[in-house]
Each structure stands twice: as structure tokens, then as C-alpha cells.
C-alpha positions in Angstrom: -0.2 -0.1 0.0 1.7 3.4 -1.1 0.5 5.6 2.2 0.4 9.2 1.0 1.6 12.1 3.7 0.1 15.6 3.9 2.1 18.4 5.4 -0.1 20.5 7.7 0.0 23.9 9.9 -1.2 23.3 13.4 -1.7 26.5 15.7 -2.4 25.2 19.4 -2.0 27.3 23.0 1.5 27.1 24.0 0.5 25.1 27.1 -1.1 22.4 24.8 2.2 22.3 22.9 4.6 22.2 25.8 2.5 19.1 27.0 2.3 17.3 23.8 6.3 17.8 23.7 7.0 16.3 27.1 4.3 13.2 26.3 6.8 12.7 22.8 10.0 12.9 25.4 8.5 10.5 27.4 7.1 7.9 24.8 10.6 8.6 23.3 8.8 9.8 20.1 8.8 12.9 17.7 6.2 15.5 18.3 5.1 14.7 14.7 5.1 10.8 15.7 3.2 11.3 19.0 0.7 13.6 17.5 0.1 11.1 14.8 0.2 8.1 17.2 -2.9 9.8 19.3 -4.7 10.9 16.2 -4.6 7.0 14.9 -5.7 5.9 18.5 -8.3 8.2 18.6 -9.4 7.0 15.2 -9.2 3.7 16.0 -11.4 3.6 19.4 -14.3 6.0 17.2 -14.5 2.9 14.6 -14.6 0.5 17.2 -17.5 2.0 18.7 -18.9 2.6 15.7 -18.6 6.3 15.5 -17.1 6.6 12.0 -18.2 5.2 8.5 
């Protein structure tokens, strides 16, 4: 499967950025990888709950 990647710019409050950066460091991931991981986990949970088509 060919995975296509998109680049986006996200504005977020400084405290959220600081928290995400700390979480990424604790999980030994880049900030980008941490955000993608969290999005994928949330999507998987939504699909499991029948919230997503």
C-alpha cells in the first residue's frame, strides 16, 4: 500500500504544545509521531465504537 503523507500547519496553545512535547519525549517519539499516534488511536477507538463510517 502506498501511503501518501500530507503536511499541515497546526496552531495550538503554548501549554498544549509543551504538554505534547513532554509526552513525546516520555514516549521516545518525535512530536509529529506523538500527534499521529494519538490521532490514530482516537480514530481506532471511534471506529470500534461505531462512530466512524
